[in-house]
A tleap script that builds the chain and sets N, CA, C and O, in Angstrom:
source leaprc.protein.ff14SB
mol = sequence {
  NMET ARG LEU PHE ILE THR LYS THR TRP HIE
  TRP SER ASN ILE ALA LEU LEU LYS TRP SER
  ALA LEU PHE LEU GLY MET LEU LEU GLY ALA
  TYR PHE HIE GLU TYR VAL MET LYS ASN ALA
  TRP VAL ILE VAL ILE CYS VAL LEU LEU PHE
  ALA LEU ARG PRO ALA ALA ALA TYR TRP LYS
  CGLU
}
set mol.1.N position { 39.398 -9.203 -32.045 }
set mol.1.CA position { 40.215 -10.070 -31.609 }
set mol.1.C position { 41.826 -10.034 -32.994 }
set mol.1.O position { 41.781 -10.714 -34.019 }
set mol.2.N position { 42.638 -9.420 -32.759 }
set mol.2.CA position { 43.889 -9.643 -33.342 }
set mol.2.C position { 44.500 -10.983 -33.097 }
set mol.2.O position { 44.246 -11.219 -31.916 }
set mol.3.N position { 44.977 -11.691 -33.450 }
set mol.3.CA position { 45.849 -12.962 -34.001 }
set mol.3.C position { 47.357 -12.815 -33.561 }
set mol.3.O position { 47.946 -13.266 -32.578 }
set mol.4.N position { 47.933 -11.771 -34.966 }
set mol.4.CA position { 49.210 -11.269 -34.583 }
set mol.4.C position { 49.292 -9.843 -34.717 }
set mol.4.O position { 49.129 -9.007 -35.606 }
set mol.5.N position { 49.820 -9.900 -32.685 }
set mol.5.CA position { 50.188 -8.546 -32.728 }
set mol.5.C position { 51.646 -8.208 -32.722 }
set mol.5.O position { 52.456 -9.040 -32.315 }
set mol.6.N position { 51.993 -7.122 -33.118 }
set mol.6.CA position { 52.982 -7.456 -32.886 }
set mol.6.C position { 53.574 -5.673 -31.649 }
set mol.6.O position { 53.312 -4.471 -31.605 }
set mol.7.N position { 54.984 -7.317 -30.452 }
set mol.7.CA position { 54.670 -7.301 -29.311 }
set mol.7.C position { 56.274 -7.592 -29.294 }
set mol.7.O position { 56.904 -8.357 -30.025 }
set mol.8.N position { 56.904 -6.477 -27.891 }
set mol.8.CA position { 57.811 -7.103 -27.282 }
set mol.8.C position { 57.990 -7.733 -26.294 }
set mol.8.O position { 57.559 -7.360 -25.203 }
set mol.9.N position { 58.800 -9.040 -26.506 }
set mol.9.CA position { 58.669 -9.380 -24.911 }
set mol.9.C position { 60.087 -9.771 -23.991 }
set mol.9.O position { 61.177 -10.015 -24.508 }
set mol.10.N position { 59.860 -9.771 -22.791 }
set mol.10.CA position { 60.580 -9.183 -21.920 }
set mol.10.C position { 61.627 -10.607 -21.877 }
set mol.10.O position { 61.064 -11.699 -21.812 }
set mol.11.N position { 62.827 -10.567 -21.906 }
set mol.11.CA position { 63.334 -11.970 -22.246 }
set mol.11.C position { 63.803 -12.880 -21.572 }
set mol.11.O position { 64.697 -13.680 -21.849 }
set mol.12.N position { 62.726 -12.671 -19.977 }
set mol.12.CA position { 62.207 -14.122 -18.493 }
set mol.12.C position { 61.381 -14.417 -19.625 }
set mol.12.O position { 61.822 -15.276 -20.388 }
set mol.13.N position { 60.190 -13.851 -19.923 }
set mol.13.CA position { 59.397 -14.294 -20.554 }
set mol.13.C position { 59.377 -15.236 -21.996 }
set mol.13.O position { 58.477 -16.064 -22.137 }
set mol.14.N position { 60.248 -15.088 -22.875 }
set mol.14.CA position { 61.572 -15.905 -23.660 }
set mol.14.C position { 61.335 -17.232 -23.147 }
set mol.14.O position { 60.594 -18.190 -23.365 }
set mol.15.N position { 62.657 -16.747 -22.058 }
set mol.15.CA position { 63.181 -17.852 -21.960 }
set mol.15.C position { 62.259 -18.886 -21.039 }
set mol.15.O position { 62.514 -20.083 -21.176 }
set mol.16.N position { 60.865 -18.390 -19.810 }
set mol.16.CA position { 59.992 -19.561 -20.011 }
set mol.16.C position { 59.242 -20.421 -21.485 }
set mol.16.O position { 58.481 -21.358 -21.245 }
set mol.17.N position { 59.402 -20.195 -22.336 }
set mol.17.CA position { 58.146 -20.518 -23.540 }
set mol.17.C position { 59.614 -21.494 -23.817 }
set mol.17.O position { 59.363 -22.697 -23.883 }
set mol.18.N position { 60.809 -21.192 -23.954 }
set mol.18.CA position { 61.489 -22.037 -24.824 }
set mol.18.C position { 61.585 -22.996 -23.788 }
set mol.18.O position { 61.418 -24.177 -24.095 }
set mol.19.N position { 61.879 -22.627 -22.351 }
set mol.19.CA position { 61.941 -24.240 -21.136 }
set mol.19.C position { 60.992 -24.730 -21.078 }
set mol.19.O position { 60.766 -25.795 -20.505 }
set mol.20.N position { 60.176 -24.005 -21.704 }
set mol.20.CA position { 58.695 -24.997 -21.924 }
set mol.20.C position { 57.741 -25.668 -22.803 }
set mol.20.O position { 56.796 -26.443 -22.657 }
set mol.21.N position { 58.587 -24.841 -24.174 }
set mol.21.CA position { 58.667 -26.171 -25.566 }
set mol.21.C position { 59.526 -26.770 -25.402 }
set mol.21.O position { 59.303 -27.797 -26.042 }
set mol.22.N position { 60.874 -26.893 -24.731 }
set mol.22.CA position { 61.396 -27.424 -24.275 }
set mol.22.C position { 61.388 -29.376 -23.842 }
set mol.22.O position { 61.731 -30.425 -24.387 }
set mol.23.N position { 60.847 -28.984 -22.709 }
set mol.23.CA position { 60.230 -29.448 -21.714 }
set mol.23.C position { 59.323 -31.176 -22.375 }
set mol.23.O position { 59.574 -32.377 -22.271 }
set mol.24.N position { 57.629 -29.875 -23.394 }
set mol.24.CA position { 57.073 -30.472 -24.236 }
set mol.24.C position { 57.312 -31.146 -24.790 }
set mol.24.O position { 56.620 -32.163 -24.740 }
set mol.25.N position { 58.630 -31.094 -25.871 }
set mol.25.CA position { 58.925 -31.542 -26.191 }
set mol.25.C position { 59.707 -32.861 -25.522 }
set mol.25.O position { 59.342 -33.909 -26.054 }
set mol.26.N position { 60.593 -33.011 -24.585 }
set mol.26.CA position { 61.406 -33.988 -23.856 }
set mol.26.C position { 60.124 -35.120 -23.718 }
set mol.26.O position { 60.188 -36.348 -23.780 }
set mol.27.N position { 59.066 -34.327 -23.530 }
set mol.27.CA position { 57.396 -35.968 -22.735 }
set mol.27.C position { 57.406 -36.617 -23.838 }
set mol.27.O position { 57.792 -37.765 -24.059 }
set mol.28.N position { 56.820 -35.583 -24.762 }
set mol.28.CA position { 56.676 -35.818 -26.097 }
set mol.28.C position { 57.344 -36.865 -26.600 }
set mol.28.O position { 56.934 -37.720 -27.385 }
set mol.29.N position { 58.504 -36.737 -26.049 }
set mol.29.CA position { 59.852 -37.842 -27.117 }
set mol.29.C position { 60.077 -38.948 -25.931 }
set mol.29.O position { 61.003 -39.758 -25.906 }
set mol.30.N position { 59.474 -38.872 -25.363 }
set mol.30.CA position { 59.692 -40.079 -23.992 }
set mol.30.C position { 58.103 -41.403 -23.776 }
set mol.30.O position { 57.945 -42.521 -23.285 }
set mol.31.N position { 57.030 -40.101 -24.676 }
set mol.31.CA position { 55.641 -40.997 -24.505 }
set mol.31.C position { 56.733 -41.972 -25.250 }
set mol.31.O position { 57.456 -42.832 -24.746 }
set mol.32.N position { 56.541 -41.312 -27.397 }
set mol.32.CA position { 56.396 -41.658 -28.520 }
set mol.32.C position { 58.369 -41.984 -28.624 }
set mol.32.O position { 59.113 -41.416 -29.423 }
set mol.33.N position { 58.693 -42.769 -27.838 }
set mol.33.CA position { 59.703 -42.526 -28.058 }
set mol.33.C position { 60.261 -43.915 -29.621 }
set mol.33.O position { 61.085 -43.764 -30.523 }
set mol.34.N position { 59.413 -45.038 -29.313 }
set mol.34.CA position { 59.309 -45.801 -30.597 }
set mol.34.C position { 59.589 -44.995 -31.538 }
set mol.34.O position { 60.809 -44.893 -31.669 }
set mol.35.N position { 58.938 -44.307 -32.332 }
set mol.35.CA position { 57.940 -43.207 -33.220 }
set mol.35.C position { 59.190 -42.496 -33.384 }
set mol.35.O position { 59.744 -42.823 -34.434 }
set mol.36.N position { 60.063 -41.313 -32.452 }
set mol.36.CA position { 60.602 -41.314 -32.768 }
set mol.36.C position { 62.200 -41.551 -33.133 }
set mol.36.O position { 62.789 -41.058 -34.095 }
set mol.37.N position { 62.943 -42.733 -31.775 }
set mol.37.CA position { 63.892 -43.330 -32.422 }
set mol.37.C position { 63.671 -43.691 -33.391 }
set mol.37.O position { 64.534 -43.098 -34.039 }
set mol.38.N position { 62.960 -44.446 -34.302 }
set mol.38.CA position { 62.909 -44.981 -35.590 }
set mol.38.C position { 62.903 -43.689 -36.528 }
set mol.38.O position { 63.392 -43.664 -37.657 }
set mol.39.N position { 62.654 -43.265 -36.275 }
set mol.39.CA position { 62.360 -41.738 -37.561 }
set mol.39.C position { 63.177 -40.281 -36.683 }
set mol.39.O position { 62.655 -39.170 -36.595 }
set mol.40.N position { 64.650 -40.694 -36.066 }
set mol.40.CA position { 65.385 -39.335 -35.781 }
set mol.40.C position { 66.113 -39.209 -36.232 }
set mol.40.O position { 66.941 -38.527 -35.629 }
set mol.41.N position { 66.588 -39.772 -37.869 }
set mol.41.CA position { 67.428 -38.850 -39.191 }
set mol.41.C position { 66.119 -37.831 -39.044 }
set mol.41.O position { 66.058 -36.910 -38.230 }
set mol.42.N position { 65.241 -38.136 -39.857 }
set mol.42.CA position { 63.980 -37.373 -40.432 }
set mol.42.C position { 64.427 -36.179 -39.281 }
set mol.42.O position { 65.134 -35.299 -39.773 }
set mol.43.N position { 64.103 -36.012 -37.746 }
set mol.43.CA position { 63.789 -35.607 -36.772 }
set mol.43.C position { 64.589 -34.921 -36.896 }
set mol.43.O position { 64.208 -34.246 -37.853 }
set mol.44.N position { 65.619 -34.518 -36.572 }
set mol.44.CA position { 66.913 -34.097 -36.896 }
set mol.44.C position { 67.248 -33.161 -37.873 }
set mol.44.O position { 67.929 -32.158 -37.660 }
set mol.45.N position { 66.617 -33.596 -39.288 }
set mol.45.CA position { 66.678 -32.844 -40.988 }
set mol.45.C position { 65.822 -31.757 -40.681 }
set mol.45.O position { 65.954 -30.562 -40.949 }
set mol.46.N position { 65.027 -32.288 -40.145 }
set mol.46.CA position { 63.566 -31.346 -40.174 }
set mol.46.C position { 63.423 -29.973 -39.095 }
set mol.46.O position { 62.825 -28.898 -39.121 }
set mol.47.N position { 64.495 -30.811 -37.992 }
set mol.47.CA position { 65.007 -28.892 -36.940 }
set mol.47.C position { 66.380 -28.474 -38.051 }
set mol.47.O position { 66.519 -27.316 -38.445 }
set mol.48.N position { 66.937 -29.132 -38.293 }
set mol.48.CA position { 68.046 -28.116 -38.558 }
set mol.48.C position { 66.952 -26.527 -40.155 }
set mol.48.O position { 66.606 -25.364 -40.362 }
set mol.49.N position { 66.996 -27.616 -40.554 }
set mol.49.CA position { 65.877 -26.250 -41.793 }
set mol.49.C position { 65.275 -25.783 -41.380 }
set mol.49.O position { 64.856 -24.970 -42.203 }
set mol.50.N position { 64.493 -25.584 -39.918 }
set mol.50.CA position { 63.520 -25.345 -39.382 }
set mol.50.C position { 64.144 -24.068 -38.935 }
set mol.50.O position { 63.713 -22.928 -39.114 }
set mol.51.N position { 65.855 -24.662 -37.974 }
set mol.51.CA position { 66.496 -23.292 -37.363 }
set mol.51.C position { 66.975 -23.093 -38.141 }
set mol.51.O position { 68.096 -23.248 -37.655 }
set mol.52.N position { 67.184 -22.794 -39.265 }
set mol.52.CA position { 68.119 -21.850 -41.202 }
set mol.52.C position { 67.483 -20.663 -41.113 }
set mol.52.O position { 67.925 -19.569 -40.764 }
set mol.53.N position { 66.339 -21.001 -41.482 }
set mol.53.CA position { 65.851 -20.000 -41.573 }
set mol.53.C position { 65.616 -18.305 -40.749 }
set mol.53.O position { 65.626 -17.236 -41.359 }
set mol.54.N position { 65.399 -18.493 -39.114 }
set mol.54.CA position { 66.154 -17.558 -38.388 }
set mol.54.C position { 67.360 -17.168 -37.858 }
set mol.54.O position { 67.629 -16.082 -37.344 }
set mol.55.N position { 68.218 -18.324 -38.049 }
set mol.55.CA position { 69.258 -17.899 -37.727 }
set mol.55.C position { 70.254 -17.447 -39.077 }
set mol.55.O position { 71.293 -16.798 -38.953 }
set mol.56.N position { 69.779 -17.866 -40.185 }
set mol.56.CA position { 69.362 -16.526 -41.736 }
set mol.56.C position { 69.465 -15.671 -41.674 }
set mol.56.O position { 70.431 -15.076 -42.152 }
set mol.57.N position { 67.785 -14.710 -40.555 }
set mol.57.CA position { 67.450 -13.718 -40.962 }
set mol.57.C position { 68.005 -13.000 -39.627 }
set mol.57.O position { 67.582 -11.897 -39.279 }
set mol.58.N position { 69.329 -13.962 -38.658 }
set mol.58.CA position { 68.935 -12.846 -37.213 }
set mol.58.C position { 71.447 -13.453 -38.105 }
set mol.58.O position { 72.034 -14.501 -37.837 }
set mol.59.N position { 71.591 -13.154 -38.332 }
set mol.59.CA position { 73.245 -12.554 -38.696 }
set mol.59.C position { 73.264 -12.182 -40.920 }
set mol.59.O position { 74.103 -12.158 -41.820 }
set mol.60.N position { 72.295 -12.052 -40.818 }
set mol.60.CA position { 71.998 -11.264 -42.126 }
set mol.60.C position { 71.678 -9.709 -41.692 }
set mol.60.O position { 71.868 -9.036 -42.706 }
set mol.61.N position { 71.302 -8.924 -40.689 }
set mol.61.CA position { 70.855 -8.030 -40.270 }
set mol.61.C position { 72.700 -6.853 -39.546 }
set mol.61.O position { 72.560 -5.757 -39.004 }
savepdb mol mol.pdb
quit
């Protein structure tokens, strides 16, 4: 079994994956709200840094 395979996803599968990740993040944020609020700026900075590479790769091509 290969762990990483190249596959073209249908747009609806990508949308469902993104919505499920969003809802999981909301659930975890609600459950661990004290930790999330205490470290909100660190989380925001990490999100921006993680989003920087895909955004740069998108506009590079």
